[in-house]
MARTISE-973527 format. One record per residue: x, y, z of N, C-alpha, C in turn. Coordinates in nm, 3 decimals. Example, Ala and Ser with C-alpha at 12.3 -4.5 7.8 and 13.67 -1.06 7.14 Angstrom:
+---------+---------+---------+---------+---------+---------+---------+---------+---------+
|    n.xx |    n.yy |    n.zz |   ca.xx |   ca.yy |   ca.zz |    c.xx |    c.yy |    c.zz |
+---------+---------+---------+---------+---------+---------+---------+---------+---------+
|   1.319 |  -0.569 |   0.780 |   1.230 |  -0.450 |   0.780 |   1.320 |  -0.330 |   0.780 |
|   1.285 |  -0.225 |   0.708 |   1.367 |  -0.106 |   0.714 |   1.290 |   0.003 |   0.787 |
+---------+---------+---------+---------+---------+---------+---------+---------+---------+
end
This chain:
+---------+---------+---------+---------+---------+---------+---------+---------+---------+
|    n.xx |    n.yy |    n.zz |   ca.xx |   ca.yy |   ca.zz |    c.xx |    c.yy |    c.zz |
+---------+---------+---------+---------+---------+---------+---------+---------+---------+
|   0.208 |   1.617 |   7.659 |   0.165 |   1.574 |   7.529 |   0.256 |   1.528 |   7.446 |
|   0.269 |   1.407 |   7.409 |   0.386 |   1.370 |   7.302 |   0.343 |   1.385 |   7.158 |
|   0.406 |   1.428 |   7.084 |   0.389 |   1.451 |   6.924 |   0.457 |   1.333 |   6.878 |
|   0.411 |   1.282 |   6.791 |   0.458 |   1.169 |   6.703 |   0.485 |   1.191 |   6.571 |
|   0.594 |   1.174 |   6.519 |   0.601 |   1.219 |   6.358 |   0.530 |   1.111 |   6.284 |
|   0.454 |   1.135 |   6.180 |   0.387 |   1.042 |   6.122 |   0.497 |   1.009 |   6.012 |
|   0.469 |   0.866 |   5.981 |   0.549 |   0.789 |   5.876 |   0.492 |   0.832 |   5.735 |
|   0.594 |   0.888 |   5.655 |   0.541 |   0.926 |   5.514 |   0.541 |   0.791 |   5.442 |
|   0.436 |   0.798 |   5.357 |   0.383 |   0.681 |   5.290 |   0.455 |   0.699 |   5.151 |
|   0.529 |   0.589 |   5.117 |   0.595 |   0.586 |   4.994 |   0.496 |   0.597 |   4.875 |
|   0.502 |   0.682 |   4.776 |   0.446 |   0.700 |   4.661 |   0.416 |   0.565 |   4.592 |
|   0.308 |   0.545 |   4.556 |   0.258 |   0.410 |   4.469 |   0.223 |   0.437 |   4.351 |
|   0.258 |   0.358 |   4.235 |   0.185 |   0.372 |   4.101 |   0.097 |   0.269 |   4.085 |
|  -0.014 |   0.304 |   4.053 |  -0.102 |   0.187 |   4.036 |  -0.108 |   0.123 |   3.907 |
|  -0.053 |  -0.017 |   3.941 |  -0.043 |  -0.096 |   3.803 |  -0.156 |  -0.139 |   3.710 |
|  -0.266 |  -0.103 |   3.776 |  -0.393 |  -0.153 |   3.702 |  -0.418 |  -0.027 |   3.585 |
|  -0.375 |   0.080 |   3.612 |  -0.411 |   0.173 |   3.530 |  -0.303 |   0.182 |   3.408 |
|  -0.180 |   0.132 |   3.457 |  -0.061 |   0.104 |   3.351 |  -0.118 |   0.014 |   3.241 |
|  -0.189 |  -0.108 |   3.283 |  -0.221 |  -0.217 |   3.173 |  -0.341 |  -0.148 |   3.102 |
|  -0.424 |  -0.042 |   3.142 |  -0.515 |   0.018 |   3.053 |  -0.449 |   0.106 |   2.933 |
|  -0.362 |   0.167 |   3.001 |  -0.278 |   0.267 |   2.917 |  -0.214 |   0.194 |   2.810 |
|  -0.149 |   0.074 |   2.840 |  -0.079 |  -0.014 |   2.752 |  -0.179 |  -0.060 |   2.656 |
|  -0.296 |  -0.122 |   2.686 |  -0.390 |  -0.157 |   2.614 |  -0.434 |  -0.045 |   2.503 |
|  -0.459 |   0.050 |   2.545 |  -0.520 |   0.170 |   2.448 |  -0.389 |   0.199 |   2.376 |
|  -0.272 |   0.218 |   2.418 |  -0.178 |   0.229 |   2.293 |  -0.157 |   0.117 |   2.214 |
|  -0.170 |   0.019 |   2.250 |  -0.196 |  -0.115 |   2.155 |  -0.296 |  -0.089 |   2.057 |
|  -0.420 |  -0.054 |   2.101 |  -0.527 |  -0.027 |   2.012 |  -0.501 |   0.092 |   1.904 |
|  -0.451 |   0.212 |   1.963 |  -0.394 |   0.317 |   1.871 |  -0.295 |   0.282 |   1.780 |
|  -0.207 |   0.190 |   1.801 |  -0.093 |   0.161 |   1.699 |  -0.165 |   0.065 |   1.616 |
|  -0.235 |  -0.020 |   1.637 |  -0.311 |  -0.104 |   1.528 |  -0.403 |  -0.018 |   1.440 |
|  -0.486 |   0.085 |   1.464 |  -0.522 |   0.157 |   1.400 |  -0.464 |   0.222 |   1.305 |
|  -0.349 |   0.279 |   1.358 |  -0.267 |   0.391 |   1.277 |  -0.192 |   0.282 |   1.173 |
|  -0.166 |   0.156 |   1.209 |  -0.114 |   0.071 |   1.098 |  -0.176 |   0.039 |   0.981 |
|  -0.332 |   0.065 |   1.023 |  -0.414 |   0.019 |   0.909 |  -0.435 |   0.121 |   0.799 |
|  -0.389 |   0.263 |   0.837 |  -0.424 |   0.370 |   0.746 |  -0.331 |   0.358 |   0.631 |
|  -0.221 |   0.275 |   0.631 |  -0.148 |   0.269 |   0.525 |  -0.161 |   0.122 |   0.458 |
|  -0.273 |   0.067 |   0.473 |  -0.301 |  -0.073 |   0.433 |  -0.319 |  -0.069 |   0.268 |
|  -0.249 |  -0.167 |   0.236 |  -0.216 |  -0.163 |   0.084 |  -0.349 |  -0.264 |   0.031 |
|  -0.438 |  -0.208 |  -0.059 |  -0.560 |  -0.280 |  -0.081 |  -0.511 |  -0.369 |  -0.210 |
|  -0.512 |  -0.515 |  -0.191 |  -0.508 |  -0.576 |  -0.300 |  -0.624 |  -0.641 |  -0.369 |
|  -0.609 |  -0.677 |  -0.483 |  -0.700 |  -0.739 |  -0.562 |  -0.687 |  -0.872 |  -0.593 |
|  -0.768 |  -0.970 |  -0.548 |  -0.744 |  -1.116 |  -0.559 |  -0.708 |  -1.151 |  -0.745 |
|  -0.574 |  -1.176 |  -0.758 |  -0.556 |  -1.219 |  -0.893 |  -0.450 |  -1.326 |  -0.882 |
|  -0.424 |  -1.386 |  -0.996 |  -0.336 |  -1.490 |  -0.994 |  -0.196 |  -1.420 |  -1.064 |
|  -0.120 |  -1.419 |  -1.000 |   0.007 |  -1.339 |  -1.064 |   0.083 |  -1.415 |  -1.168 |
|   0.142 |  -1.342 |  -1.272 |   0.199 |  -1.426 |  -1.400 |   0.343 |  -1.468 |  -1.317 |
|   0.405 |  -1.554 |  -1.386 |   0.517 |  -1.618 |  -1.337 |   0.650 |  -1.565 |  -1.414 |
|   0.769 |  -1.527 |  -1.365 |   0.895 |  -1.507 |  -1.438 |   1.008 |  -1.564 |  -1.386 |
|   1.103 |  -1.601 |  -1.455 |   1.228 |  -1.669 |  -1.403 |   1.322 |  -1.562 |  -1.354 |
|   1.346 |  -1.454 |  -1.428 |   1.438 |  -1.343 |  -1.375 |   1.367 |  -1.245 |  -1.327 |
|   1.388 |  -1.212 |  -1.207 |   1.325 |  -1.096 |  -1.150 |   1.421 |  -0.972 |  -1.125 |
|   1.343 |  -0.861 |  -1.129 |   1.425 |  -0.718 |  -1.083 |   1.344 |  -0.657 |  -0.999 |
|   1.419 |  -0.629 |  -0.864 |   1.345 |  -0.595 |  -0.760 |   1.356 |  -0.412 |  -0.781 |
|   1.246 |  -0.354 |  -0.750 |   1.235 |  -0.222 |  -0.763 |   1.192 |  -0.153 |  -0.620 |
|   1.230 |  -0.033 |  -0.614 |   1.202 |   0.035 |  -0.489 |   1.052 |   0.048 |  -0.472 |
|   1.009 |   0.028 |  -0.344 |   0.836 |   0.043 |  -0.312 |   0.796 |   0.207 |  -0.324 |
|   0.910 |   0.297 |  -0.283 |   0.864 |   0.443 |  -0.287 |   0.842 |   0.499 |  -0.441 |
|   0.772 |   0.609 |  -0.429 |   0.748 |   0.644 |  -0.561 |   0.697 |   0.565 |  -0.672 |
|   0.595 |   0.499 |  -0.641 |   0.528 |   0.425 |  -0.744 |   0.367 |   0.440 |  -0.724 |
|   0.317 |   0.402 |  -0.843 |   0.178 |   0.364 |  -0.854 |   0.131 |   0.243 |  -0.884 |
|   0.058 |   0.171 |  -0.810 |  -0.009 |   0.043 |  -0.843 |  -0.129 |   0.042 |  -0.926 |
|  -0.126 |  -0.001 |  -1.028 |  -0.251 |  -0.032 |  -1.095 |  -0.270 |  -0.171 |  -1.121 |
|  -0.378 |  -0.224 |  -1.088 |  -0.426 |  -0.351 |  -1.076 |  -0.527 |  -0.406 |  -1.219 |
|  -0.513 |  -0.507 |  -1.258 |  -0.599 |  -0.537 |  -1.361 |  -0.624 |  -0.691 |  -1.343 |
|  -0.777 |  -0.714 |  -1.332 |  -0.834 |  -0.833 |  -1.303 |  -0.853 |  -0.933 |  -1.446 |
|  -0.885 |  -1.035 |  -1.400 |  -0.897 |  -1.136 |  -1.530 |  -1.009 |  -1.083 |  -1.631 |
|  -1.112 |  -0.998 |  -1.585 |  -1.212 |  -0.960 |  -1.693 |  -1.167 |  -0.825 |  -1.748 |
|  -1.055 |  -0.772 |  -1.701 |  -1.026 |  -0.637 |  -1.748 |  -1.052 |  -0.522 |  -1.684 |
|  -1.114 |  -0.530 |  -1.557 |  -1.116 |  -0.414 |  -1.475 |  -1.014 |  -0.358 |  -1.414 |
|  -0.990 |  -0.217 |  -1.443 |  -0.883 |  -0.149 |  -1.380 |  -0.903 |  -0.092 |  -1.261 |
|  -0.816 |  -0.123 |  -1.133 |  -0.833 |  -0.087 |  -1.000 |  -0.710 |   0.027 |  -0.966 |
|  -0.747 |   0.105 |  -0.887 |  -0.635 |   0.213 |  -0.836 |  -0.675 |   0.213 |  -0.695 |
|  -0.595 |   0.180 |  -0.596 |  -0.613 |   0.170 |  -0.457 |  -0.758 |   0.091 |  -0.403 |
|  -0.771 |  -0.025 |  -0.488 |  -0.882 |  -0.095 |  -0.432 |  -1.025 |  -0.042 |  -0.516 |
|  -1.028 |   0.056 |  -0.586 |  -1.149 |   0.113 |  -0.655 |  -1.132 |   0.099 |  -0.815 |
|  -1.245 |   0.061 |  -0.873 |  -1.224 |   0.041 |  -1.003 |  -1.210 |   0.172 |  -1.082 |
|  -1.158 |   0.193 |  -1.150 |  -1.131 |   0.324 |  -1.245 |  -1.129 |   0.319 |  -1.395 |
|  -1.156 |   0.401 |  -1.475 |  -1.149 |   0.386 |  -1.622 |  -1.035 |   0.451 |  -1.674 |
|  -1.019 |   0.465 |  -1.799 |  -0.899 |   0.491 |  -1.866 |  -0.869 |   0.645 |  -1.838 |
|  -0.979 |   0.724 |  -1.840 |  -0.959 |   0.838 |  -1.844 |  -0.891 |   0.886 |  -1.670 |
|  -0.971 |   0.820 |  -1.580 |  -0.916 |   0.863 |  -1.433 |  -0.791 |   0.799 |  -1.419 |
|  -0.744 |   0.688 |  -1.506 |  -0.615 |   0.618 |  -1.467 |  -0.506 |   0.750 |  -1.534 |
|  -0.556 |   0.785 |  -1.621 |  -0.472 |   0.875 |  -1.706 |  -0.436 |   0.999 |  -1.625 |
|  -0.546 |   1.066 |  -1.560 |  -0.526 |   1.176 |  -1.490 |  -0.457 |   1.153 |  -1.351 |
|  -0.464 |   1.023 |  -1.292 |  -0.384 |   0.985 |  -1.166 |  -0.231 |   0.977 |  -1.206 |
|  -0.200 |   0.942 |  -1.325 |  -0.070 |   0.919 |  -1.359 |  -0.023 |   1.048 |  -1.397 |
|  -0.091 |   1.142 |  -1.443 |  -0.039 |   1.271 |  -1.485 |  -0.010 |   1.366 |  -1.359 |
|  -0.115 |   1.351 |  -1.255 |  -0.076 |   1.405 |  -1.122 |   0.020 |   1.389 |  -1.062 |
|   0.064 |   1.232 |  -1.072 |   0.168 |   1.176 |  -0.986 |   0.299 |   1.227 |  -1.043 |
|   0.314 |   1.221 |  -1.201 |   0.424 |   1.232 |  -1.245 |   0.450 |   1.415 |  -1.236 |
|   0.359 |   1.478 |  -1.244 |   0.378 |   1.631 |  -1.210 |   0.449 |   1.662 |  -1.116 |
|   0.393 |   1.568 |  -1.004 |   0.448 |   1.612 |  -0.858 |   0.602 |   1.538 |  -0.844 |
|   0.616 |   1.430 |  -0.900 |   0.752 |   1.349 |  -0.902 |   0.781 |   1.285 |  -1.032 |
|   0.846 |   1.361 |  -1.141 |   0.896 |   1.294 |  -1.255 |   0.950 |   1.127 |  -1.243 |
|   1.012 |   1.099 |  -1.144 |   1.067 |   0.965 |  -1.096 |   0.961 |   0.876 |  -1.068 |
|   0.828 |   0.871 |  -1.070 |   0.739 |   0.802 |  -1.042 |   0.718 |   0.676 |  -1.133 |
|   0.723 |   0.566 |  -1.086 |   0.742 |   0.434 |  -1.142 |   0.605 |   0.387 |  -1.152 |
|   0.537 |   0.334 |  -1.243 |   0.405 |   0.267 |  -1.254 |   0.432 |   0.122 |  -1.250 |
|   0.359 |   0.051 |  -1.138 |   0.353 |  -0.074 |  -1.142 |   0.221 |  -0.135 |  -1.184 |
|   0.242 |  -0.208 |  -1.294 |   0.113 |  -0.286 |  -1.353 |   0.110 |  -0.425 |  -1.280 |
|  -0.002 |  -0.447 |  -1.220 |  -0.008 |  -0.587 |  -1.153 |  -0.148 |  -0.645 |  -1.232 |
|  -0.118 |  -0.752 |  -1.324 |  -0.231 |  -0.807 |  -1.399 |  -0.237 |  -0.948 |  -1.355 |
|  -0.354 |  -0.996 |  -1.379 |  -0.390 |  -1.138 |  -1.360 |  -0.320 |  -1.204 |  -1.469 |
|  -0.285 |  -1.319 |  -1.442 |  -0.218 |  -1.391 |  -1.570 |  -0.321 |  -1.431 |  -1.657 |
|  -0.449 |  -1.440 |  -1.631 |  -0.544 |  -1.493 |  -1.721 |  -0.599 |  -1.381 |  -1.808 |
|  -0.565 |  -1.253 |  -1.775 |  -0.637 |  -1.137 |  -1.843 |  -0.580 |  -1.158 |  -1.988 |
|  -0.668 |  -1.087 |  -2.061 |  -0.605 |  -1.070 |  -2.203 |  -0.537 |  -0.967 |  -2.229 |
|  -0.430 |  -0.966 |  -2.326 |  -0.351 |  -0.857 |  -2.344 |  -0.398 |  -0.724 |  -2.381 |
|  -0.512 |  -0.707 |  -2.436 |  -0.567 |  -0.579 |  -2.486 |  -0.633 |  -0.515 |  -2.335 |
|  -0.643 |  -0.578 |  -2.248 |  -0.662 |  -0.525 |  -2.131 |  -0.564 |  -0.431 |  -2.053 |
|  -0.451 |  -0.487 |  -2.074 |  -0.336 |  -0.424 |  -2.018 |  -0.278 |  -0.340 |  -2.109 |
|  -0.322 |  -0.370 |  -2.256 |  -0.250 |  -0.267 |  -2.350 |  -0.315 |  -0.128 |  -2.341 |
|  -0.437 |  -0.121 |  -2.274 |  -0.508 |   0.001 |  -2.248 |  -0.417 |   0.106 |  -2.160 |
|  -0.358 |   0.032 |  -2.052 |  -0.274 |   0.114 |  -1.964 |  -0.119 |   0.153 |  -2.057 |
|  -0.077 |   0.067 |  -2.119 |   0.043 |   0.099 |  -2.200 |   0.009 |   0.198 |  -2.319 |
|  -0.087 |   0.215 |  -2.357 |  -0.147 |   0.308 |  -2.462 |  -0.121 |   0.447 |  -2.385 |
|  -0.187 |   0.459 |  -2.281 |  -0.207 |   0.575 |  -2.201 |  -0.054 |   0.601 |  -2.164 |
|   0.042 |   0.546 |  -2.122 |   0.164 |   0.551 |  -2.083 |   0.256 |   0.602 |  -2.212 |
|   0.221 |   0.558 |  -2.312 |   0.283 |   0.588 |  -2.451 |   0.243 |   0.726 |  -2.481 |
|   0.115 |   0.747 |  -2.477 |   0.052 |   0.911 |  -2.486 |   0.127 |   1.014 |  -2.392 |
|   0.146 |   0.962 |  -2.284 |   0.216 |   1.038 |  -2.200 |   0.360 |   1.059 |  -2.196 |
|   0.408 |   0.954 |  -2.279 |   0.553 |   0.925 |  -2.281 |   0.624 |   0.908 |  -2.168 |
|   0.575 |   0.820 |  -2.099 |   0.605 |   0.781 |  -1.944 |   0.693 |   0.646 |  -1.968 |
|   0.815 |   0.627 |  -1.921 |   0.883 |   0.498 |  -1.960 |   0.906 |   0.430 |  -1.819 |
|   0.901 |   0.476 |  -1.702 |   0.910 |   0.405 |  -1.586 |   0.800 |   0.335 |  -1.539 |
|   0.799 |   0.205 |  -1.599 |   0.700 |   0.114 |  -1.591 |   0.749 |  -0.033 |  -1.558 |
|   0.682 |  -0.102 |  -1.451 |   0.731 |  -0.253 |  -1.410 |   0.577 |  -0.326 |  -1.413 |
|   0.618 |  -0.434 |  -1.471 |   0.522 |  -0.528 |  -1.469 |   0.535 |  -0.647 |  -1.348 |
|   0.450 |  -0.614 |  -1.242 |   0.478 |  -0.718 |  -1.118 |   0.435 |  -0.853 |  -1.172 |
|   0.535 |  -0.959 |  -1.123 |   0.511 |  -1.082 |  -1.137 |   0.552 |  -1.158 |  -0.995 |
|   0.522 |  -1.296 |  -1.018 |   0.557 |  -1.381 |  -0.898 |   0.668 |  -1.474 |  -0.971 |
|   0.788 |  -1.514 |  -0.877 |   0.896 |  -1.566 |  -0.911 |   0.853 |  -1.713 |  -0.951 |
|   0.901 |  -1.767 |  -1.048 |   0.850 |  -1.895 |  -1.085 |   0.902 |  -2.002 |  -0.984 |
|   0.817 |  -2.090 |  -0.941 |   0.829 |  -2.189 |  -0.851 |   0.785 |  -2.161 |  -0.719 |
|   0.754 |  -2.040 |  -0.692 |   0.705 |  -1.997 |  -0.552 |   0.539 |  -2.040 |  -0.528 |
+---------+---------+---------+---------+---------+---------+---------+---------+---------+
end
């Protein structure tokens, strides 16, 4: 009786399951990237000729639309709520910068509400977000 050695099969890596894994990773990355999505309110930016670029970290964005609604992270808030948000942020990090993004057609009194809150809190790190003239 003759005993033959079996040929060892080379290990195979199934390619079809690799594409499934890549697809799932792609979906996972897309979902994670949406978690830090910045909610923008549709407004017309004011224009300015001279711009100063500020750092994006350590800031709070407060949006004011044309009719005077105040938004924080996409939700409408009142003056009392925005005051509490600013106080909480400044207590955690005193270098917090407030970015006020107002529609160019909003009345000054609507933006002045936020300035009055900042004046009351004696917070001076404030930026008015505008669009560069001509863009």
